[in-house]
C-alpha atoms as an extended CHARMM CRD file, in Angstrom:
* protein
*
       293  EXT
         1         1  MET       CA              0.0000000000        0.0000000000        0.0000000000  PROA      1               0.0000000000
         2         2  ILE       CA              1.0770000000        3.5620000000       -0.6390000000  PROA      2               0.0000000000
         3         3  SER       CA              2.0780000000        4.6180000000        2.8330000000  PROA      3               0.0000000000
         4         4  LYS       CA              3.1770000000        1.4500000000        4.6250000000  PROA      4               0.0000000000
         5         5  THR       CA              6.8790000000        2.2010000000        4.0490000000  PROA      5               0.0000000000
         6         6  ILE       CA              6.6160000000        5.4920000000        5.8930000000  PROA      6               0.0000000000
         7         7  PHE       CA              4.3450000000        3.9770000000        8.5370000000  PROA      7               0.0000000000
         8         8  THR       CA              6.8710000000        1.2280000000        9.2690000000  PROA      8               0.0000000000
         9         9  GLN       CA              9.6290000000        3.7950000000        9.7180000000  PROA      9               0.0000000000
        10        10  VAL       CA              7.5010000000        6.0520000000       11.9390000000  PROA      10              0.0000000000
        11        11  SER       CA              6.3060000000        3.0590000000       13.9860000000  PROA      11              0.0000000000
        12        12  TYR       CA              9.9340000000        2.1500000000       14.6930000000  PROA      12              0.0000000000
        13        13  TYR       CA             10.6490000000        5.5660000000       16.1270000000  PROA      13              0.0000000000
        14        14  MET       CA              7.4710000000        5.4270000000       18.1900000000  PROA      14              0.0000000000
        15        15  SER       CA              8.4460000000        2.1260000000       19.7730000000  PROA      15              0.0000000000
        16        16  SER       CA             12.1160000000        2.9400000000       20.3450000000  PROA      16              0.0000000000
        17        17  GLU       CA             13.9710000000        4.6810000000       23.1280000000  PROA      17              0.0000000000
        18        18  VAL       CA             14.5750000000        7.7490000000       20.9690000000  PROA      18              0.0000000000
        19        19  ILE       CA             10.8900000000        8.6060000000       20.5270000000  PROA      19              0.0000000000
        20        20  ASN       CA             11.0200000000       12.0070000000       22.2280000000  PROA      20              0.0000000000
        21        21  ASP       CA             13.8940000000       13.3260000000       20.1110000000  PROA      21              0.0000000000
        22        22  THR       CA             13.7650000000       11.5630000000       16.7660000000  PROA      22              0.0000000000
        23        23  TYR       CA             10.0250000000       11.2780000000       16.2120000000  PROA      23              0.0000000000
        24        24  SER       CA              9.3000000000       14.7860000000       17.4610000000  PROA      24              0.0000000000
        25        25  ARG       CA             12.0150000000       16.1860000000       15.2040000000  PROA      25              0.0000000000
        26        26  LYS       CA             10.6440000000       14.3470000000       12.1830000000  PROA      26              0.0000000000
        27        27  ILE       CA              7.0670000000       15.4320000000       12.8070000000  PROA      27              0.0000000000
        28        28  MET       CA              8.1010000000       19.0700000000       13.3150000000  PROA      28              0.0000000000
        29        29  LEU       CA             10.1640000000       18.9080000000       10.1200000000  PROA      29              0.0000000000
        30        30  LEU       CA              7.2090000000       17.4020000000        8.2690000000  PROA      30              0.0000000000
        31        31  LYS       CA              4.9290000000       20.1860000000        9.4550000000  PROA      31              0.0000000000
        32        32  THR       CA              7.4940000000       22.8520000000        8.5300000000  PROA      32              0.0000000000
        33        33  LEU       CA              7.7640000000       21.4600000000        5.0140000000  PROA      33              0.0000000000
        34        34  ASP       CA              3.9740000000       21.1480000000        4.7890000000  PROA      34              0.0000000000
        35        35  SER       CA              3.6440000000       24.8580000000        5.5980000000  PROA      35              0.0000000000
        36        36  MET       CA              5.5810000000       25.6230000000        2.3990000000  PROA      36              0.0000000000
        37        37  ILE       CA              3.8730000000       23.0770000000        0.1310000000  PROA      37              0.0000000000
        38        38  ASP       CA              0.5060000000       21.8570000000        1.4010000000  PROA      38              0.0000000000
        39        39  PHE       CA              0.8940000000       18.0940000000        0.9240000000  PROA      39              0.0000000000
        40        40  SER       CA             -2.8560000000       17.4710000000        1.0540000000  PROA      40              0.0000000000
        41        41  LYS       CA             -3.6730000000       19.9900000000       -1.6990000000  PROA      41              0.0000000000
        42        42  ALA       CA             -0.5250000000       20.4410000000       -3.7750000000  PROA      42              0.0000000000
        43        43  SER       CA              0.7860000000       17.0520000000       -4.8400000000  PROA      43              0.0000000000
        44        44  ASN       CA              1.7470000000       18.4430000000       -8.2640000000  PROA      44              0.0000000000
        45        45  GLN       CA              4.0090000000       21.0450000000       -6.6530000000  PROA      45              0.0000000000
        46        46  LEU       CA              5.7100000000       18.3660000000       -4.5940000000  PROA      46              0.0000000000
        47        47  SER       CA              6.1340000000       16.0830000000       -7.6070000000  PROA      47              0.0000000000
        48        48  ILE       CA              7.6600000000       18.9530000000       -9.5930000000  PROA      48              0.0000000000
        49        49  VAL       CA             10.3310000000       19.8320000000       -7.0270000000  PROA      49              0.0000000000
        50        50  LEU       CA             11.2330000000       16.1590000000       -6.5720000000  PROA      50              0.0000000000
        51        51  TYR       CA             11.6070000000       15.6470000000      -10.3120000000  PROA      51              0.0000000000
        52        52  LEU       CA             13.6770000000       18.8170000000      -10.7110000000  PROA      52              0.0000000000
        53        53  TYR       CA             15.9150000000       17.7440000000       -7.8390000000  PROA      53              0.0000000000
        54        54  ASN       CA             16.7840000000       14.5170000000       -9.6120000000  PROA      54              0.0000000000
        55        55  THR       CA             17.2310000000       15.8960000000      -13.1270000000  PROA      55              0.0000000000
        56        56  LYS       CA             19.7370000000       18.5600000000      -11.9660000000  PROA      56              0.0000000000
        57        57  THR       CA             19.1910000000       20.4240000000      -15.2640000000  PROA      57              0.0000000000
        58        58  PRO       CA             16.4970000000       22.8680000000      -16.4460000000  PROA      58              0.0000000000
        59        59  VAL       CA             13.3620000000       21.0480000000      -17.6550000000  PROA      59              0.0000000000
        60        60  SER       CA             10.7120000000       22.2640000000      -20.0820000000  PROA      60              0.0000000000
        61        61  VAL       CA              7.0900000000       22.6880000000      -19.0390000000  PROA      61              0.0000000000
        62        62  SER       CA              6.0920000000       20.0790000000      -21.6200000000  PROA      62              0.0000000000
        63        63  GLU       CA              8.4100000000       17.5010000000      -20.0670000000  PROA      63              0.0000000000
        64        64  LEU       CA              7.0410000000       18.2190000000      -16.5880000000  PROA      64              0.0000000000
        65        65  ALA       CA              3.4820000000       17.7360000000      -17.8530000000  PROA      65              0.0000000000
        66        66  ARG       CA              4.4490000000       14.4440000000      -19.5180000000  PROA      66              0.0000000000
        67        67  VAL       CA              6.3400000000       13.0180000000      -16.5280000000  PROA      67              0.0000000000
        68        68  ILE       CA              3.8240000000       14.0710000000      -13.8690000000  PROA      68              0.0000000000
        69        69  GLY       CA              0.8560000000       13.1310000000      -16.0300000000  PROA      69              0.0000000000
        70        70  ASP       CA             -1.1360000000       16.3520000000      -15.8790000000  PROA      70              0.0000000000
        71        71  THR       CA             -2.1450000000       19.1260000000      -18.2550000000  PROA      71              0.0000000000
        72        72  ARG       CA              0.2050000000       21.9310000000      -19.2290000000  PROA      72              0.0000000000
        73        73  LYS       CA             -2.2560000000       24.4380000000      -17.7460000000  PROA      73              0.0000000000
        74        74  SER       CA             -2.2390000000       22.6590000000      -14.3830000000  PROA      74              0.0000000000
        75        75  ILE       CA              1.5720000000       22.4540000000      -14.3850000000  PROA      75              0.0000000000
        76        76  LEU       CA              1.8670000000       26.1760000000      -15.1670000000  PROA      76              0.0000000000
        77        77  ASP       CA             -0.4760000000       26.9550000000      -12.2720000000  PROA      77              0.0000000000
        78        78  SER       CA              1.6970000000       24.8780000000       -9.9210000000  PROA      78              0.0000000000
        79        79  LEU       CA              4.8370000000       26.5800000000      -11.2370000000  PROA      79              0.0000000000
        80        80  ARG       CA              3.3850000000       30.0260000000      -10.5180000000  PROA      80              0.0000000000
        81        81  LYS       CA              2.8010000000       29.0150000000       -6.9120000000  PROA      81              0.0000000000
        82        82  LEU       CA              6.2900000000       27.5250000000       -6.5840000000  PROA      82              0.0000000000
        83        83  GLU       CA              7.7990000000       30.6970000000       -8.0240000000  PROA      83              0.0000000000
        84        84  LYS       CA              6.0060000000       32.8130000000       -5.4050000000  PROA      84              0.0000000000
        85        85  LYS       CA              7.5860000000       30.6000000000       -2.7430000000  PROA      85              0.0000000000
        86        86  GLU       CA             11.0070000000       31.0940000000       -4.4090000000  PROA      86              0.0000000000
        87        87  LEU       CA             11.4720000000       27.3330000000       -4.8040000000  PROA      87              0.0000000000
        88        88  ILE       CA             12.1360000000       27.3790000000       -8.5670000000  PROA      88              0.0000000000
        89        89  SER       CA             14.0270000000       29.4200000000      -11.1580000000  PROA      89              0.0000000000
        90        90  LYS       CA             12.9800000000       30.1030000000      -14.7560000000  PROA      90              0.0000000000
        91        91  THR       CA             15.2350000000       30.3130000000      -17.8120000000  PROA      91              0.0000000000
        92        92  MET       CA             14.6760000000       30.4850000000      -21.5620000000  PROA      92              0.0000000000
        93        93  VAL       CA             16.3540000000       27.7770000000      -23.6550000000  PROA      93              0.0000000000
        94        94  ASN       CA             15.9790000000       28.1410000000      -27.4380000000  PROA      94              0.0000000000
        95        95  GLY       CA             12.9460000000       30.3240000000      -26.8980000000  PROA      95              0.0000000000
        96        96  GLU       CA             11.2080000000       27.8020000000      -24.6150000000  PROA      96              0.0000000000
        97        97  LEU       CA             10.5920000000       28.2050000000      -20.8870000000  PROA      97              0.0000000000
        98        98  HSD       CA             12.6510000000       25.8280000000      -18.7350000000  PROA      98              0.0000000000
        99        99  ILE       CA             12.4190000000       25.2690000000      -14.9820000000  PROA      99              0.0000000000
       100       100  SER       CA             15.0270000000       24.3540000000      -12.3810000000  PROA      100             0.0000000000
       101       101  LEU       CA             15.2030000000       24.3630000000       -8.5920000000  PROA      101             0.0000000000
       102       102  SER       CA             16.4120000000       27.4730000000       -6.8190000000  PROA      102             0.0000000000
       103       103  GLN       CA             18.8480000000       27.1890000000       -3.9270000000  PROA      103             0.0000000000
       104       104  LYS       CA             15.8800000000       27.4250000000       -1.5720000000  PROA      104             0.0000000000
       105       105  GLY       CA             14.1920000000       24.6180000000       -3.5160000000  PROA      105             0.0000000000
       106       106  GLU       CA             17.2890000000       22.4200000000       -3.2220000000  PROA      106             0.0000000000
       107       107  GLU       CA             17.3370000000       22.9680000000        0.5360000000  PROA      107             0.0000000000
       108       108  TYR       CA             13.6270000000       22.1430000000        0.7470000000  PROA      108             0.0000000000
       109       109  VAL       CA             14.0440000000       18.7450000000       -0.9560000000  PROA      109             0.0000000000
       110       110  LYS       CA             17.1080000000       17.8860000000        1.1350000000  PROA      110             0.0000000000
       111       111  LYS       CA             15.0830000000       18.5020000000        4.2910000000  PROA      111             0.0000000000
       112       112  LEU       CA             12.2340000000       16.4410000000        2.8920000000  PROA      112             0.0000000000
       113       113  MET       CA             14.6160000000       13.5490000000        2.2530000000  PROA      113             0.0000000000
       114       114  GLU       CA             15.6300000000       13.5640000000        5.9230000000  PROA      114             0.0000000000
       115       115  LEU       CA             12.2350000000       11.9780000000        6.6020000000  PROA      115             0.0000000000
       116       116  PHE       CA             13.0230000000        8.9260000000        4.5040000000  PROA      116             0.0000000000
       117       117  HSD       CA             15.7780000000        6.3810000000        3.9610000000  PROA      117             0.0000000000
       118       118  PRO       CA             17.8870000000        7.8290000000        1.1430000000  PROA      118             0.0000000000
       119       119  ILE       CA             19.1610000000        5.6590000000       -1.6840000000  PROA      119             0.0000000000
       120       120  LYS       CA             22.8900000000        6.1360000000       -2.2190000000  PROA      120             0.0000000000
       121       121  ALA       CA             24.2200000000        6.5850000000       -5.7470000000  PROA      121             0.0000000000
       122       122  SER       CA             27.6870000000        5.4880000000       -6.8260000000  PROA      122             0.0000000000
       123       123  ASN       CA             29.0580000000        8.9720000000       -6.2220000000  PROA      123             0.0000000000
       124       124  ASP       CA             27.6110000000        8.8140000000       -2.6780000000  PROA      124             0.0000000000
       125       125  GLN       CA             25.0400000000       11.5570000000       -3.3850000000  PROA      125             0.0000000000
       126       126  GLN       CA             21.5450000000       11.1960000000       -2.0220000000  PROA      126             0.0000000000
       127       127  LEU       CA             19.2890000000       10.4080000000       -4.9990000000  PROA      127             0.0000000000
       128       128  LEU       CA             15.7950000000        8.9990000000       -5.2420000000  PROA      128             0.0000000000
       129       129  GLN       CA             15.0600000000        6.2900000000       -7.7780000000  PROA      129             0.0000000000
       130       130  VAL       CA             12.2930000000        6.9990000000      -10.3040000000  PROA      130             0.0000000000
       131       131  PRO       CA              9.4640000000        4.9550000000       -8.6650000000  PROA      131             0.0000000000
       132       132  VAL       CA             10.2070000000        6.5210000000       -5.2790000000  PROA      132             0.0000000000
       133       133  ARG       CA             10.4940000000        9.9820000000       -6.7720000000  PROA      133             0.0000000000
       134       134  LEU       CA              7.1200000000        9.8550000000       -8.5040000000  PROA      134             0.0000000000
       135       135  ASN       CA              5.2460000000        8.3560000000       -5.5260000000  PROA      135             0.0000000000
       136       136  LEU       CA              6.8380000000       10.3240000000       -2.6960000000  PROA      136             0.0000000000
       137       137  ALA       CA              4.2460000000       13.1030000000       -2.8840000000  PROA      137             0.0000000000
       138       138  LYS       CA              1.4700000000       10.5670000000       -2.3190000000  PROA      138             0.0000000000
       139       139  GLU       CA              3.4670000000        8.8820000000        0.4680000000  PROA      139             0.0000000000
       140       140  VAL       CA              3.8860000000       12.1340000000        2.3810000000  PROA      140             0.0000000000
       141       141  MET       CA              0.2840000000       13.1900000000        1.7960000000  PROA      141             0.0000000000
       142       142  THR       CA             -1.0600000000        9.8760000000        3.0620000000  PROA      142             0.0000000000
       143       143  SER       CA              1.1770000000        9.8330000000        6.1480000000  PROA      143             0.0000000000
       144       144  LEU       CA              0.2950000000       13.3920000000        7.1190000000  PROA      144             0.0000000000
       145       145  ASN       CA             -3.4180000000       12.6850000000        6.7390000000  PROA      145             0.0000000000
       146       146  LEU       CA             -3.0710000000        9.4950000000        8.7910000000  PROA      146             0.0000000000
       147       147  TYR       CA             -1.5280000000       11.5590000000       11.5850000000  PROA      147             0.0000000000
       148       148  LYS       CA             -4.3820000000       14.0930000000       11.3620000000  PROA      148             0.0000000000
       149       149  ILE       CA             -6.9660000000       11.3050000000       11.5650000000  PROA      149             0.0000000000
       150       150  ILE       CA             -5.2960000000        9.7310000000       14.6060000000  PROA      150             0.0000000000
       151       151  VAL       CA             -5.1520000000       13.0520000000       16.4590000000  PROA      151             0.0000000000
       152       152  LYS       CA             -8.6830000000       14.1090000000       15.5100000000  PROA      152             0.0000000000
       153       153  ILE       CA            -10.2360000000       10.8050000000       16.6000000000  PROA      153             0.0000000000
       154       154  GLY       CA             -8.0750000000       10.6960000000       19.7240000000  PROA      154             0.0000000000
       155       155  PHE       CA             -9.2740000000       14.1010000000       20.8830000000  PROA      155             0.0000000000
       156       156  SER       CA            -12.8910000000       13.5610000000       19.8660000000  PROA      156             0.0000000000
       157       157  ARG       CA            -15.2670000000       13.6760000000       22.8220000000  PROA      157             0.0000000000
       158       158  LYS       CA            -17.0130000000       10.6100000000       21.3610000000  PROA      158             0.0000000000
       159       159  GLY       CA            -13.8400000000        8.5650000000       20.9250000000  PROA      159             0.0000000000
       160       160  TRP       CA            -14.7790000000        7.9300000000       17.2820000000  PROA      160             0.0000000000
       161       161  LEU       CA            -15.6520000000        9.8340000000       14.1010000000  PROA      161             0.0000000000
       162       162  LEU       CA            -18.0320000000        9.0730000000       11.2650000000  PROA      162             0.0000000000
       163       163  VAL       CA            -16.4080000000        8.3520000000        7.9150000000  PROA      163             0.0000000000
       164       164  ASP       CA            -18.2220000000       11.4170000000        6.5230000000  PROA      164             0.0000000000
       165       165  GLU       CA            -16.4930000000       13.5590000000        9.1600000000  PROA      165             0.0000000000
       166       166  LEU       CA            -13.1290000000       12.1120000000        8.1420000000  PROA      166             0.0000000000
       167       167  LYS       CA            -13.8620000000       12.9920000000        4.5100000000  PROA      167             0.0000000000
       168       168  ASN       CA            -14.1550000000       16.6310000000        5.5450000000  PROA      168             0.0000000000
       169       169  LEU       CA            -10.9120000000       16.3740000000        7.5260000000  PROA      169             0.0000000000
       170       170  VAL       CA             -8.8580000000       14.7690000000        4.7420000000  PROA      170             0.0000000000
       171       171  GLY       CA            -10.5550000000       16.5910000000        1.8850000000  PROA      171             0.0000000000
       172       172  ASP       CA             -9.9940000000       13.7440000000       -0.5810000000  PROA      172             0.0000000000
       173       173  GLU       CA            -12.2040000000       10.6600000000       -0.5120000000  PROA      173             0.0000000000
       174       174  LYS       CA             -9.6950000000        8.6050000000       -2.5170000000  PROA      174             0.0000000000
       175       175  ILE       CA             -6.8860000000        9.2610000000       -0.0230000000  PROA      175             0.0000000000
       176       176  LEU       CA             -9.2200000000        8.4590000000        2.8780000000  PROA      176             0.0000000000
       177       177  THR       CA            -10.1630000000        5.1500000000        1.2330000000  PROA      177             0.0000000000
       178       178  ILE       CA             -6.4740000000        4.2730000000        0.8320000000  PROA      178             0.0000000000
       179       179  ILE       CA             -5.8020000000        5.0670000000        4.4930000000  PROA      179             0.0000000000
       180       180  LEU       CA             -8.7590000000        3.0430000000        5.7690000000  PROA      180             0.0000000000
       181       181  ASP       CA             -7.9330000000        0.0860000000        3.5160000000  PROA      181             0.0000000000
       182       182  SER       CA             -4.2620000000        0.1800000000        4.5450000000  PROA      182             0.0000000000
       183       183  PHE       CA             -4.5270000000        0.7820000000        8.2780000000  PROA      183             0.0000000000
       184       184  THR       CA             -7.5930000000       -1.1360000000        9.4490000000  PROA      184             0.0000000000
       185       185  MET       CA             -6.0120000000       -4.5420000000        8.8530000000  PROA      185             0.0000000000
       186       186  PRO       CA             -3.0810000000       -6.3280000000       10.5560000000  PROA      186             0.0000000000
       187       187  PRO       CA             -0.1370000000       -5.9600000000       10.7850000000  PROA      187             0.0000000000
       188       188  THR       CA             -0.5190000000       -2.1860000000       10.4290000000  PROA      188             0.0000000000
       189       189  ARG       CA             -3.9230000000       -1.8110000000       12.0710000000  PROA      189             0.0000000000
       190       190  VAL       CA             -4.0270000000        1.6600000000       13.5400000000  PROA      190             0.0000000000
       191       191  LEU       CA             -7.7400000000        2.2810000000       13.0100000000  PROA      191             0.0000000000
       192       192  ARG       CA            -10.8210000000        0.1390000000       13.5760000000  PROA      192             0.0000000000
       193       193  ARG       CA            -14.0290000000        0.2880000000       11.5290000000  PROA      193             0.0000000000
       194       194  ILE       CA            -17.2220000000        0.3270000000       13.6060000000  PROA      194             0.0000000000
       195       195  LYS       CA            -20.9380000000        0.9710000000       13.1100000000  PROA      195             0.0000000000
       196       196  ILE       CA            -22.7110000000        3.8080000000       14.9250000000  PROA      196             0.0000000000
       197       197  ALA       CA            -26.4910000000        3.9250000000       14.4490000000  PROA      197             0.0000000000
       198       198  GLY       CA            -26.0540000000        2.1250000000       11.1480000000  PROA      198             0.0000000000
       199       199  LYS       CA            -23.4160000000        4.5520000000        9.8790000000  PROA      199             0.0000000000
       200       200  ASP       CA            -19.7620000000        3.7790000000        9.1380000000  PROA      200             0.0000000000
       201       201  ALA       CA            -17.4100000000        5.1620000000       11.7690000000  PROA      201             0.0000000000
       202       202  VAL       CA            -13.7770000000        4.8000000000       12.7940000000  PROA      202             0.0000000000
       203       203  GLU       CA            -12.0600000000        4.5730000000       16.1780000000  PROA      203             0.0000000000
       204       204  LEU       CA             -8.4370000000        4.1030000000       17.2080000000  PROA      204             0.0000000000
       205       205  ASP       CA             -7.0730000000        0.5930000000       17.5650000000  PROA      205             0.0000000000
       206       206  LYS       CA             -4.4380000000       -0.1880000000       20.2140000000  PROA      206             0.0000000000
       207       207  MET       CA             -1.5570000000        0.8500000000       17.9520000000  PROA      207             0.0000000000
       208       208  GLY       CA             -3.3760000000        4.0660000000       17.0600000000  PROA      208             0.0000000000
       209       209  GLN       CA             -3.7700000000        4.8880000000       20.7470000000  PROA      209             0.0000000000
       210       210  GLU       CA             -0.0410000000        4.3540000000       21.2580000000  PROA      210             0.0000000000
       211       211  ILE       CA              0.7590000000        6.7220000000       18.3890000000  PROA      211             0.0000000000
       212       212  LEU       CA             -1.6270000000        9.3130000000       19.8350000000  PROA      212             0.0000000000
       213       213  ARG       CA              0.0110000000        9.1720000000       23.2680000000  PROA      213             0.0000000000
       214       214  LYS       CA              3.3950000000        9.8880000000       21.6910000000  PROA      214             0.0000000000
       215       215  SER       CA              2.1970000000       12.6790000000       19.3980000000  PROA      215             0.0000000000
       216       216  LEU       CA              3.0940000000       16.3410000000       19.8390000000  PROA      216             0.0000000000
       217       217  HSD       CA             -0.5710000000       17.2390000000       20.3060000000  PROA      217             0.0000000000
       218       218  TYR       CA             -1.0150000000       14.7850000000       23.1770000000  PROA      218             0.0000000000
       219       219  THR       CA              2.2280000000       15.9380000000       24.8110000000  PROA      219             0.0000000000
       220       220  ALA       CA              0.9920000000       19.5310000000       24.6770000000  PROA      220             0.0000000000
       221       221  PHE       CA             -2.4100000000       18.4430000000       26.0120000000  PROA      221             0.0000000000
       222       222  ARG       CA             -0.7960000000       16.7840000000       29.0240000000  PROA      222             0.0000000000
       223       223  SER       CA              1.7160000000       19.5390000000       29.7790000000  PROA      223             0.0000000000
       224       224  ASN       CA             -0.0870000000       22.7790000000       28.8640000000  PROA      224             0.0000000000
       225       225  SER       CA             -3.1440000000       23.6070000000       30.9580000000  PROA      225             0.0000000000
       226       226  VAL       CA             -4.2840000000       26.4180000000       28.6340000000  PROA      226             0.0000000000
       227       227  TYR       CA             -4.1950000000       24.1620000000       25.5860000000  PROA      227             0.0000000000
       228       228  ARG       CA             -5.9670000000       21.3960000000       27.5310000000  PROA      228             0.0000000000
       229       229  LEU       CA             -8.7390000000       23.8030000000       28.5840000000  PROA      229             0.0000000000
       230       230  LEU       CA             -9.2300000000       25.1200000000       25.0490000000  PROA      230             0.0000000000
       231       231  VAL       CA             -9.2860000000       21.6560000000       23.4870000000  PROA      231             0.0000000000
       232       232  ARG       CA            -12.0280000000       20.6520000000       25.9090000000  PROA      232             0.0000000000
       233       233  LEU       CA            -13.8690000000       23.9150000000       25.2850000000  PROA      233             0.0000000000
       234       234  THR       CA            -13.7370000000       23.7730000000       21.4750000000  PROA      234             0.0000000000
       235       235  GLY       CA            -13.5210000000       20.0320000000       20.8970000000  PROA      235             0.0000000000
       236       236  SER       CA            -10.6620000000       20.5920000000       18.4440000000  PROA      236             0.0000000000
       237       237  PRO       CA             -6.9160000000       19.8470000000       18.8310000000  PROA      237             0.0000000000
       238       238  TRP       CA             -5.9500000000       22.1610000000       15.9390000000  PROA      238             0.0000000000
       239       239  VAL       CA             -4.4670000000       25.4810000000       17.0140000000  PROA      239             0.0000000000
       240       240  PHE       CA             -5.8180000000       27.3700000000       13.9980000000  PROA      240             0.0000000000
       241       241  GLU       CA             -9.3760000000       26.1690000000       14.7440000000  PROA      241             0.0000000000
       242       242  ILE       CA             -9.0330000000       27.1220000000       18.4020000000  PROA      242             0.0000000000
       243       243  MET       CA             -7.7580000000       30.5900000000       17.4350000000  PROA      243             0.0000000000
       244       244  ARG       CA            -10.6290000000       31.0420000000       14.9800000000  PROA      244             0.0000000000
       245       245  PHE       CA            -13.1440000000       30.0690000000       17.6720000000  PROA      245             0.0000000000
       246       246  LEU       CA            -11.6190000000       32.5040000000       20.1770000000  PROA      246             0.0000000000
       247       247  SER       CA            -11.5450000000       35.2970000000       17.5930000000  PROA      247             0.0000000000
       248       248  ILE       CA            -15.2370000000       34.8320000000       16.7710000000  PROA      248             0.0000000000
       249       249  ILE       CA            -16.2370000000       34.7520000000       20.4400000000  PROA      249             0.0000000000
       250       250  SER       CA            -14.1330000000       37.8450000000       21.1830000000  PROA      250             0.0000000000
       251       251  PHE       CA            -15.6750000000       39.7380000000       18.2620000000  PROA      251             0.0000000000
       252       252  VAL       CA            -19.2360000000       38.8330000000       19.2900000000  PROA      252             0.0000000000
       253       253  ILE       CA            -18.6830000000       39.8100000000       22.9370000000  PROA      253             0.0000000000
       254       254  LEU       CA            -16.9360000000       43.0320000000       21.9080000000  PROA      254             0.0000000000
       255       255  ALA       CA            -19.8070000000       43.9310000000       19.5620000000  PROA      255             0.0000000000
       256       256  LEU       CA            -22.3600000000       43.2900000000       22.3180000000  PROA      256             0.0000000000
       257       257  SER       CA            -20.3300000000       45.4000000000       24.7490000000  PROA      257             0.0000000000
       258       258  ILE       CA            -20.2770000000       48.3050000000       22.3020000000  PROA      258             0.0000000000
       259       259  LEU       CA            -24.0320000000       47.9360000000       21.8170000000  PROA      259             0.0000000000
       260       260  LEU       CA            -24.5380000000       48.0400000000       25.5880000000  PROA      260             0.0000000000
       261       261  LEU       CA            -22.4100000000       51.1720000000       25.7180000000  PROA      261             0.0000000000
       262       262  VAL       CA            -24.5610000000       52.8300000000       23.0520000000  PROA      262             0.0000000000
       263       263  VAL       CA            -27.8210000000       52.0680000000       24.8750000000  PROA      263             0.0000000000
       264       264  ASN       CA            -26.3900000000       53.2940000000       28.1910000000  PROA      264             0.0000000000
       265       265  ALA       CA            -26.4420000000       49.9200000000       29.9180000000  PROA      265             0.0000000000
       266       266  PRO       CA            -25.0060000000       49.6260000000       33.4410000000  PROA      266             0.0000000000
       267       267  THR       CA            -21.2810000000       50.3580000000       33.5270000000  PROA      267             0.0000000000
       268       268  ALA       CA            -20.5160000000       47.1390000000       35.3810000000  PROA      268             0.0000000000
       269       269  LEU       CA            -22.1500000000       45.0540000000       32.6490000000  PROA      269             0.0000000000
       270       270  ILE       CA            -20.2020000000       46.8700000000       29.9310000000  PROA      270             0.0000000000
       271       271  ALA       CA            -16.9570000000       46.4010000000       31.8510000000  PROA      271             0.0000000000
       272       272  VAL       CA            -17.6100000000       42.6750000000       32.2020000000  PROA      272             0.0000000000
       273       273  GLY       CA            -18.1940000000       42.4430000000       28.4550000000  PROA      273             0.0000000000
       274       274  PHE       CA            -14.9530000000       44.2060000000       27.5250000000  PROA      274             0.0000000000
       275       275  LEU       CA            -13.0100000000       42.2040000000       30.1160000000  PROA      275             0.0000000000
       276       276  THR       CA            -14.3940000000       38.9060000000       28.7970000000  PROA      276             0.0000000000
       277       277  ALA       CA            -13.4760000000       39.8570000000       25.2280000000  PROA      277             0.0000000000
       278       278  LEU       CA             -9.9720000000       40.7330000000       26.4100000000  PROA      278             0.0000000000
       279       279  ILE       CA             -9.6350000000       37.3640000000       28.1600000000  PROA      279             0.0000000000
       280       280  PHE       CA            -10.5850000000       35.4660000000       25.0000000000  PROA      280             0.0000000000
       281       281  LEU       CA             -8.1690000000       37.5600000000       22.9310000000  PROA      281             0.0000000000
       282       282  SER       CA             -5.4010000000       36.8350000000       25.4400000000  PROA      282             0.0000000000
       283       283  LEU       CA             -6.1290000000       33.1100000000       25.2620000000  PROA      283             0.0000000000
       284       284  GLY       CA             -5.8810000000       33.3250000000       21.4870000000  PROA      284             0.0000000000
       285       285  ILE       CA             -2.4490000000       34.9300000000       21.7350000000  PROA      285             0.0000000000
       286       286  MET       CA             -1.2900000000       32.3340000000       24.2600000000  PROA      286             0.0000000000
       287       287  VAL       CA             -2.4320000000       29.3590000000       22.1860000000  PROA      287             0.0000000000
       288       288  SER       CA             -0.6690000000       30.7280000000       19.0920000000  PROA      288             0.0000000000
       289       289  TYR       CA              2.6640000000       30.0210000000       20.8170000000  PROA      289             0.0000000000
       290       290  ILE       CA              1.9060000000       26.3420000000       21.4190000000  PROA      290             0.0000000000
       291       291  LYS       CA              4.2170000000       24.3460000000       19.1440000000  PROA      291             0.0000000000
       292       292  VAL       CA              2.1180000000       21.4680000000       17.8690000000  PROA      292             0.0000000000
       293       293  GLU       CA              1.4980000000       22.5360000000       14.2430000000  PROA      293             0.0000000000
């Protein structure tokens, strides 16, 4: 299956003595790289930089479209986004646009390769073979989404999530199907299929619970009282969702406080409103410094 290679490697780190250092470093690196190229939405961008890294020479747009298997229009759209991130360079060769990796792009791929076992070439350089190169984007995307599913189910008040809820989380039904088919069966059973009121649902299996307990989100939940309070309040482990919730609540309370001020409501009531809005804003600032995403 697509992501079992990565899962095997990650499972080793989770079960070893070096879990706190090695696994945490790899997850943080994965999230840093994901912030530059969204693995769940930009597989073409990832495939492009991997292909350019291995060719080492400028490549035409037509060749990229042929190798990646997408339309020229789609490739050009991905290239525009990569150029904004300063990951590629453009040159004209015989009147035709050619693409190569920038120095920043080279550094990006080298960091990405730290997450995997590199294949050594004869000159001792780290190179990816063609099958690995073309499938790595899907590998990373699947692994990141598996992690998101584990954390989301683990922090769910119900202890399970409907498959329809997971579709919204992953954003791609095909990827979700691959994950459920790959990780609900031994020997890599992380998730367990169940029925809730006749609907398909998923809960964590024993191995999934072990992964959750060693995740950055769970570590923060155990050690940070503010984060723990906000997760229980919002029902979400994601910092950006918590911040959005706090921002909305702060805005609503602030608007009501201003309205009370306009209608000459009691001063004490107005003060309570402004103070409450300030508290929620402060919580939002505090949670933004929690390093889990």
